[in-house]
N, CA, C and O atoms as a DFTB+ gen file, in Angstrom:
536 C
 N C O
     1  1      38.412     102.983      56.661
     2  2      38.870     104.359      56.686
     3  2      38.340     105.058      57.924
     4  3      39.019     105.874      58.546
     5  1      37.077     104.704      58.270
     6  2      36.466     105.357      59.426
     7  2      37.247     105.036      60.703
     8  3      37.396     105.908      61.559
     9  1      37.751     103.799      60.852
    10  2      38.550     103.400      62.021
    11  2      39.823     104.226      62.123
    12  3      40.247     104.611      63.212
    13  1      40.423     104.490      60.971
    14  2      41.661     105.278      60.945
    15  2      41.399     106.701      61.417
    16  3      42.196     107.261      62.170
    17  1      40.285     107.293      60.979
    18  2      39.938     108.650      61.394
    19  2      39.669     108.708      62.892
    20  3      40.045     109.675      63.553
    21  1      39.029     107.694      63.421
    22  2      38.752     107.651      64.859
    23  2      40.051     107.579      65.636
    24  3      40.205     108.253      66.655
    25  1      40.992     106.763      65.163
    26  2      42.293     106.626      65.837
    27  2      43.051     107.953      65.788
    28  3      43.656     108.359      66.780
    29  1      43.020     108.624      64.643
    30  2      43.708     109.904      64.517
    31  2      43.079     110.932      65.437
    32  3      43.789     111.723      66.057
    33  1      41.758     110.931      65.535
    34  2      41.049     111.860      66.421
    35  2      41.377     111.574      67.874
    36  3      41.552     112.498      68.667
    37  1      41.461     110.287      68.232
    38  2      41.792     109.900      69.600
    39  2      43.212     110.339      69.950
    40  3      43.439     110.854      71.045
    41  1      44.155     110.151      69.059
    42  2      45.544     110.548      69.300
    43  2      45.636     112.060      69.483
    44  3      46.366     112.534      70.354
    45  1      44.909     112.815      68.677
    46  2      44.917     114.273      68.792
    47  2      44.320     114.698      70.124
    48  3      44.842     115.597      70.783
    49  1      43.241     114.062      70.519
    50  2      42.580     114.401      71.779
    51  2      43.493     114.091      72.960
    52  3      43.589     114.886      73.895
    53  1      44.164     112.940      72.922
    54  2      45.061     112.570      74.020
    55  2      46.261     113.501      74.097
    56  3      46.707     113.837      75.194
    57  1      46.782     113.915      72.976
    58  2      47.941     114.812      72.964
    59  2      47.613     116.135      73.628
    60  3      48.490     116.755      74.229
    61  1      46.383     116.576      73.534
    62  2      45.988     117.850      74.128
    63  2      45.662     117.748      75.604
    64  3      45.448     118.771      76.255
    65  1      45.617     116.509      76.166
    66  2      45.223     116.322      77.563
    67  2      46.324     116.681      78.549
    68  3      46.037     117.094      79.672
    69  1      47.554     116.531      78.152
    70  2      48.657     116.806      79.088
    71  2      48.781     118.288      79.371
    72  3      48.566     119.127      78.496
    73  1      49.140     118.602      80.641
    74  2      49.325     120.010      80.996
    75  2      50.713     120.456      80.580
    76  3      51.679     119.704      80.705
    77  1      50.805     121.625      80.106
    78  2      52.094     122.194      79.741
    79  2      52.501     123.178      80.824
    80  3      51.697     124.018      81.229
    81  1      53.749     123.086      81.302
    82  2      54.178     124.029      82.334
    83  2      54.256     125.446      81.776
    84  3      54.599     125.668      80.615
    85  1      53.932     126.374      82.630
    86  2      54.020     127.772      82.227
    87  2      55.484     128.156      82.092
    88  3      56.325     127.600      82.799
    89  1      55.814     129.078      81.218
    90  2      57.203     129.521      81.114
    91  2      57.658     130.102      82.450
    92  3      56.847     130.619      83.218
    93  1      58.957     130.015      82.722
    94  2      59.514     130.469      83.997
    95  2      59.164     131.918      84.292
    96  3      58.951     132.277      85.450
    97  1      59.101     132.745      83.279
    98  2      58.808     134.165      83.495
    99  2      57.377     134.368      83.995
   100  3      57.099     135.344      84.692
   101  1      56.462     133.447      83.644
   102  2      55.075     133.594      84.047
   103  2      54.731     132.785      85.287
   104  3      53.676     132.993      85.886
   105  1      55.604     131.867      85.682
   106  2      55.333     130.999      86.821
   107  2      56.098     131.538      88.037
   108  3      57.323     131.431      88.085
   109  1      55.390     132.117      89.023
   110  2      56.081     132.713      90.160
   111  2      56.791     131.683      91.035
   112  3      57.649     132.058      91.834
   113  1      56.462     130.402      90.909
   114  2      57.117     129.375      91.724
   115  2      58.520     129.063      91.215
   116  3      59.313     128.463      91.941
   117  1      58.839     129.452      89.999
   118  2      60.153     129.182      89.425
   119  2      60.964     130.474      89.465
   120  3      60.595     131.468      88.841
   121  1      62.073     130.449      90.206
   122  2      62.918     131.639      90.327
   123  2      63.755     131.810      89.066
   124  3      64.255     130.833      88.510
   125  1      63.904     133.032      88.624
   126  2      64.789     133.272      87.484
   127  2      66.212     132.852      87.847
   128  3      66.597     132.897      89.015
   129  1      66.974     132.452      86.865
   130  2      68.334     131.960      87.080
   131  2      69.177     132.973      87.848
   132  3      70.008     132.569      88.661
   133  1      68.998     134.250      87.626
   134  2      69.804     135.267      88.290
   135  2      69.546     135.317      89.794
   136  3      70.366     135.864      90.531
   137  1      68.426     134.760      90.272
   138  2      68.107     134.793      91.694
   139  2      68.493     133.508      92.422
   140  3      68.372     133.438      93.645
   141  1      68.956     132.485      91.691
   142  2      69.345     131.232      92.315
   143  2      70.743     131.396      92.914
   144  3      71.681     131.779      92.214
   145  1      70.877     131.105      94.207
   146  2      72.165     131.235      94.881
   147  2      72.912     129.917      94.792
   148  3      72.318     128.857      94.987
   149  1      74.228     129.965      94.495
   150  2      74.985     128.723      94.448
   151  2      75.121     128.132      95.847
   152  3      75.157     128.857      96.841
   153  1      75.194     126.823      95.905
   154  2      75.349     126.143      97.196
   155  2      76.714     126.467      97.782
   156  3      77.694     126.618      97.052
   157  1      76.769     126.571      99.093
   158  2      78.042     126.823      99.763
   159  2      78.926     125.595      99.587
   160  3      78.430     124.468      99.597
   161  1      80.240     125.806      99.424
   162  2      81.122     124.653      99.273
   163  2      81.091     123.792     100.535
   164  3      81.028     124.303     101.652
   165  1      81.135     122.508     100.337
   166  2      81.092     121.564     101.453
   167  2      82.521     121.230     101.859
   168  3      83.334     120.846     101.018
   169  1      82.828     121.375     103.140
   170  2      84.156     121.057     103.643
   171  2      84.337     119.543     103.657
   172  3      83.397     118.806     103.956
   173  1      85.533     119.082     103.338
   174  2      85.766     117.639     103.412
   175  2      85.582     117.132     104.836
   176  3      85.793     117.873     105.796
   177  1      85.192     115.878     104.973
   178  2      85.013     115.274     106.304
   179  2      86.311     115.316     107.090
   180  3      86.300     115.342     108.321
   181  1      87.421     115.324     106.384
   182  2      88.723     115.346     107.045
   183  2      88.999     116.674     107.752
   184  3      89.939     116.757     108.543
   185  1      88.208     117.706     107.489
   186  2      88.366     118.977     108.217
   187  2      88.065     118.798     109.710
   188  3      88.528     119.592     110.530
   189  1      87.308     117.780     110.065
   190  2      87.008     117.500     111.474
   191  2      88.254     117.024     112.220
   192  3      88.251     116.952     113.449
   193  1      89.301     116.703     111.494
   194  2      90.537     116.223     112.103
   195  2      91.499     117.346     112.468
   196  3      92.568     117.078     113.016
   197  1      91.152     118.580     112.180
   198  2      92.064     119.691     112.461
   199  2      92.420     119.733     113.941
   200  3      91.575     119.500     114.805
   201  1      93.672     120.031     114.214
   202  2      94.148     120.125     115.588
   203  2      95.141     119.025     115.923
   204  3      95.603     118.287     115.052
   205  1      95.454     118.938     117.200
   206  2      96.479     117.999     117.677
   207  2      95.853     116.717     118.219
   208  3      94.863     116.742     118.951
   209  1      96.455     115.614     117.839
   210  2      96.071     114.273     118.271
   211  2      97.289     113.679     118.979
   212  3      98.406     113.771     118.469
   213  1      97.082     113.074     120.144
   214  2      98.185     112.611     120.975
   215  2      98.408     111.114     120.878
   216  3      97.466     110.329     120.766
   217  1      99.678     110.739     120.925
   218  2     100.079     109.337     120.959
   219  2     100.894     109.091     122.218
   220  3     100.993     109.974     123.069
   221  1     101.473     107.918     122.348
   222  2     102.264     107.596     123.534
   223  2     103.636     108.278     123.508
   224  3     104.139     108.638     122.444
   225  1     104.226     108.447     124.683
   226  2     105.596     108.938     124.839
   227  2     105.841     110.285     124.158
   228  3     106.912     110.505     123.594
   229  1     104.878     111.169     124.205
   230  2     105.053     112.511     123.654
   231  2     104.898     112.629     122.149
   232  3     105.177     113.688     121.585
   233  1     104.460     111.571     121.488
   234  2     104.253     111.649     120.032
   235  2     102.913     112.326     119.758
   236  3     102.010     112.305     120.594
   237  1     102.802     112.918     118.592
   238  2     101.538     113.544     118.189
   239  2     101.501     113.735     116.693
   240  3     102.516     113.626     116.006
   241  1     100.307     114.023     116.202
   242  2     100.125     114.533     114.845
   243  2      99.294     115.798     114.982
   244  3      98.311     115.833     115.723
   245  1      99.700     116.834     114.262
   246  2      98.963     118.096     114.253
   247  2      98.501     118.327     112.819
   248  3      99.324     118.437     111.910
   249  1      97.202     118.399     112.616
   250  2      96.603     118.573     111.288
   251  2      96.113     120.013     111.181
   252  3      95.280     120.454     111.974
   253  1      96.633     120.739     110.198
   254  2      96.235     122.129     109.977
   255  2      95.809     122.310     108.531
   256  3      96.317     121.644     107.630
   257  1      94.864     123.226     108.322
   258  2      94.382     123.554     106.977
   259  2      95.465     124.349     106.251
   260  3      96.096     125.231     106.834
   261  1      95.673     124.032     104.987
   262  2      96.611     124.763     104.131
   263  2      95.859     125.189     102.874
   264  3      94.739     124.738     102.632
   265  1      96.467     126.045     102.089
   266  2      95.829     126.565     100.877
   267  2      95.355     125.452      99.949
   268  3      94.247     125.514      99.418
   269  1      96.184     124.443      99.755
   270  2      95.851     123.379      98.819
   271  2      95.572     122.041      99.494
   272  3      95.643     120.999      98.843
   273  1      95.261     122.050     100.772
   274  2      94.969     120.803     101.483
   275  2      95.262     120.931     102.966
   276  3      94.597     121.681     103.680
   277  1      96.268     120.191     103.424
   278  2      96.592     120.161     104.845
   279  2      98.100     120.175     105.056
   280  3      98.871     119.777     104.183
   281  1      98.500     120.641     106.230
   282  2      99.868     120.491     106.701
   283  2      99.810     119.521     107.871
   284  3      99.068     119.734     108.830
   285  1     100.589     118.467     107.786
   286  2     100.639     117.448     108.830
   287  2     101.996     117.534     109.520
   288  3     103.032     117.372     108.876
   289  1     101.995     117.784     110.813
   290  2     103.228     117.739     111.594
   291  2     103.164     116.467     112.423
   292  3     102.313     116.324     113.301
   293  1     104.064     115.556     112.136
   294  2     104.109     114.286     112.851
   295  2     105.357     114.287     113.722
   296  3     106.484     114.358     113.231
   297  1     105.124     114.205     115.037
   298  2     106.263     114.108     115.961
   299  2     106.328     112.669     116.444
   300  3     105.427     112.174     117.121
   301  1     107.428     112.010     116.073
   302  2     107.669     110.668     116.583
   303  2     108.879     110.730     117.517
   304  3     109.288     111.823     117.911
   305  1     109.448     109.605     117.873
   306  2     110.557     109.601     118.824
   307  2     111.829     110.231     118.252
   308  3     112.739     110.576     119.007
   309  1     111.902     110.384     116.929
   310  2     113.057     111.026     116.284
   311  2     112.884     112.531     116.147
   312  3     113.840     113.218     115.787
   313  1     111.709     113.064     116.419
   314  2     111.454     114.497     116.291
   315  2     110.326     114.773     115.326
   316  3     109.754     113.851     114.745
   317  1     110.000     116.060     115.154
   318  2     108.880     116.412     114.269
   319  2     109.280     116.449     112.788
   320  3     110.385     116.857     112.432
   321  1     108.355     116.015     111.952
   322  2     108.494     116.102     110.499
   323  2     107.221     116.721     109.954
   324  3     106.137     116.495     110.491
   325  1     107.349     117.508     108.878
   326  2     106.196     118.210     108.300
   327  2     105.946     117.692     106.891
   328  3     106.871     117.529     106.097
   329  1     104.660     117.435     106.597
   330  2     104.248     116.915     105.301
   331  2     103.061     117.711     104.772
   332  3     102.272     118.255     105.545
   333  1     102.941     117.774     103.450
   334  2     101.771     118.373     102.809
   335  2     100.810     117.249     102.460
   336  3     101.205     116.245     101.868
   337  1      99.548     117.422     102.828
   338  2      98.545     116.405     102.550
   339  2      97.397     116.952     101.733
   340  3      97.129     118.153     101.737
   341  1      96.724     116.062     101.036
   342  2      95.549     116.444     100.251
   343  2      94.378     115.546     100.611
   344  3      94.566     114.355     100.860
   345  1      93.153     116.108     100.644
   346  2      91.994     115.266     100.950
   347  2      91.806     114.217      99.860
   348  3      91.924     114.512      98.671
   349  1      91.513     112.998     100.279
   350  2      91.281     111.891      99.352
   351  2      90.110     111.071      99.892
   352  3      90.298     109.993     100.456
   353  1      88.897     111.601      99.707
   354  2      87.714     110.935     100.245
   355  2      87.701     111.028     101.760
   356  3      87.671     112.123     102.320
   357  1      87.724     109.881     102.421
   358  2      87.711     109.864     103.883
   359  2      89.123     109.724     104.467
   360  3      89.293     109.246     105.589
   361  1      90.123     110.142     103.703
   362  2      91.523     110.055     104.122
   363  2      92.264     111.329     103.720
   364  3      91.759     112.149     102.954
   365  1      93.463     111.469     104.254
   366  2      94.377     112.521     103.800
   367  2      95.598     111.807     103.237
   368  3      96.239     111.021     103.934
   369  1      95.918     112.079     101.981
   370  2      97.056     111.455     101.317
   371  2      98.276     112.364     101.438
   372  3      98.159     113.587     101.357
   373  1      99.446     111.760     101.633
   374  2     100.703     112.502     101.676
   375  2     101.845     111.578     101.284
   376  3     101.673     110.361     101.209
   377  1     103.006     112.159     101.035
   378  2     104.201     111.409     100.672
   379  2     105.186     111.458     101.841
   380  3     105.427     112.521     102.413
   381  1     105.754     110.298     102.190
   382  2     106.787     110.249     103.224
   383  2     107.889     109.322     102.726
   384  3     107.648     108.170     102.364
   385  1     109.090     109.855     102.721
   386  2     110.242     109.093     102.223
   387  2     110.000     108.554     100.814
   388  3     110.417     107.443     100.486
   389  1     109.317     109.358      99.979
   390  2     109.060     108.973      98.597
   391  2     107.978     107.929      98.415
   392  3     107.774     107.431      97.308
   393  1     107.281     107.591      99.491
   394  2     106.228     106.573      99.412
   395  2     104.874     107.203      99.726
   396  3     104.782     108.041     100.622
   397  1     103.807     106.809      98.994
   398  2     102.477     107.331      99.304
   399  2     101.981     106.777     100.640
   400  3     102.120     105.587     100.925
   401  1     101.410     107.648     101.437
   402  2     100.854     107.293     102.739
   403  2      99.458     107.901     102.833
   404  3      99.142     108.853     102.119
   405  1      98.625     107.353     103.710
   406  2      97.320     107.960     103.979
   407  2      97.054     107.979     105.476
   408  3      97.421     107.064     106.214
   409  1      96.412     109.040     105.888
   410  2      95.957     109.195     107.261
   411  2      94.467     108.907     107.245
   412  3      93.733     109.456     106.423
   413  1      94.013     108.040     108.158
   414  2      92.599     107.674     108.181
   415  2      92.097     107.592     109.617
   416  3      92.878     107.469     110.561
   417  1      90.788     107.661     109.759
   418  2      90.152     107.575     111.074
   419  2      90.029     106.114     111.501
   420  3      89.864     105.217     110.674
   421  1      90.113     105.903     112.807
   422  2      89.921     104.579     113.387
   423  2      89.570     104.748     114.859
   424  3      89.257     105.849     115.311
   425  1      89.625     103.654     115.595
   426  2      89.439     103.710     117.044
   427  2      90.726     103.200     117.701
   428  3      91.681     102.847     117.008
   429  1      90.748     103.161     119.028
   430  2      91.946     102.728     119.746
   431  2      92.464     101.368     119.314
   432  3      93.646     101.244     118.991
   433  1      91.612     100.335     119.299
   434  2      92.090      99.028     118.844
   435  2      92.624      99.057     117.410
   436  3      93.531      98.294     117.077
   437  1      92.073      99.924     116.559
   438  2      92.519     100.032     115.173
   439  2      93.924     100.600     115.025
   440  3      94.549     100.445     113.976
   441  1      94.425     101.256     116.068
   442  2      95.801     101.777     116.013
   443  2      96.817     100.668     116.241
   444  3      97.973     100.787     115.835
   445  1      96.384      99.576     116.900
   446  2      97.302      98.496     117.212
   447  2      98.265      98.838     118.337
   448  3      99.272      98.156     118.524
   449  1      97.959      99.893     119.087
   450  2      98.854     100.355     120.147
   451  2      98.182     100.155     121.503
   452  3      97.072     100.637     121.728
   453  1      98.862      99.439     122.408
   454  2      98.242      99.114     123.697
   455  2      97.927     100.361     124.514
   456  3      97.006     100.332     125.331
   457  1      98.661     101.458     124.320
   458  2      98.423     102.682     125.079
   459  2      97.133     103.383     124.664
   460  3      96.610     104.215     125.404
   461  1      96.626     103.049     123.490
   462  2      95.456     103.736     122.948
   463  2      94.219     102.841     122.865
   464  3      93.201     103.265     122.317
   465  1      94.276     101.642     123.380
   466  2      93.193     100.655     123.241
   467  2      91.839     101.154     123.723
   468  3      90.816     100.780     123.149
   469  1      91.801     101.975     124.743
   470  2      90.534     102.435     125.333
   471  2      89.943     103.658     124.617
   472  3      88.825     104.069     124.927
   473  1      90.672     104.233     123.676
   474  2      90.226     105.448     122.983
   475  2      89.228     105.109     121.883
   476  3      89.194     103.987     121.379
   477  1      88.423     106.091     121.526
   478  2      87.400     105.876     120.501
   479  2      87.601     106.736     119.248
   480  3      87.153     106.354     118.167
   481  1      88.262     107.881     119.375
   482  2      88.413     108.840     118.277
   483  2      89.894     108.958     117.934
   484  3      90.627     109.700     118.589
   485  1      90.339     108.229     116.909
   486  2      91.772     108.148     116.609
   487  2      92.048     108.309     115.119
   488  3      91.156     108.186     114.281
   489  1      93.310     108.587     114.820
   490  2      93.819     108.621     113.454
   491  2      94.999     107.666     113.379
   492  3      95.709     107.467     114.364
   493  1      95.205     107.081     112.214
   494  2      96.298     106.133     112.034
   495  2      96.847     106.251     110.617
   496  3      96.099     106.483     109.668
   497  1      98.163     106.087     110.485
   498  2      98.790     105.971     109.171
   499  2      98.937     104.489     108.856
   500  3      98.605     104.034     107.761
   501  1      99.433     103.756     109.826
   502  2      99.544     102.303     109.726
   503  2      99.446     101.735     111.135
   504  3      99.629     102.461     112.112
   505  1      99.164     100.462     111.244
   506  2      99.071      99.847     112.568
   507  2     100.410     100.055     113.285
   508  3     101.476      99.736     112.758
   509  1     100.319     100.592     114.485
   510  2     101.519     100.906     115.256
   511  2     101.922     102.366     115.170
   512  3     102.863     102.788     115.842
   513  1     101.224     103.143     114.352
   514  2     101.482     104.580     114.240
   515  2     100.134     105.292     114.283
   516  3      99.505     105.520     113.249
   517  1      99.700     105.640     115.496
   518  2      98.398     106.256     115.658
   519  2      98.377     107.275     116.775
   520  3      99.280     107.342     117.610
   521  1      97.303     108.077     116.765
   522  2      97.108     109.154     117.737
   523  2      95.620     109.280     118.002
   524  3      94.800     108.976     117.136
   525  1      95.273     109.727     119.195
   526  2      93.855     109.816     119.556
   527  2      93.556     111.140     120.265
   528  3      94.451     111.846     120.728
   529  1      92.263     111.439     120.326
   530  2      91.768     112.529     121.141
   531  2      91.039     111.906     122.313
   532  3      90.450     110.832     122.184
   533  1      91.074     112.566     123.445
   534  2      90.376     112.018     124.625
   535  2      88.895     112.172     124.524
   536  3      88.168     111.764     125.430
């Protein structure tokens, strides 16, 4: 019985050893919830793509911010076409001719276009359809 009492006494003593944090109202290091400012929204990485990107023979893509994502103006040899895009991680997703497409970052060799091989900052929809910044 004496062993049991010693164990109970030891458990009680150990339970009292831990420090208890002071309530937030008494601890000046903890700001009240009303004083915590929400974090500013983080812009998608694709926002760095805003503006015009040039391709060969007068082609380009112009990426602009829109209310619900992006407006993509793609000028190819047939003329300009406008698409609505949405951020999708490190890409911009859009529909063209009823098919899902994505715009993604690459380099000159990644475009597959000999005119852009020396470039480093490029965007591509598919190999053979790309644009770069100088």
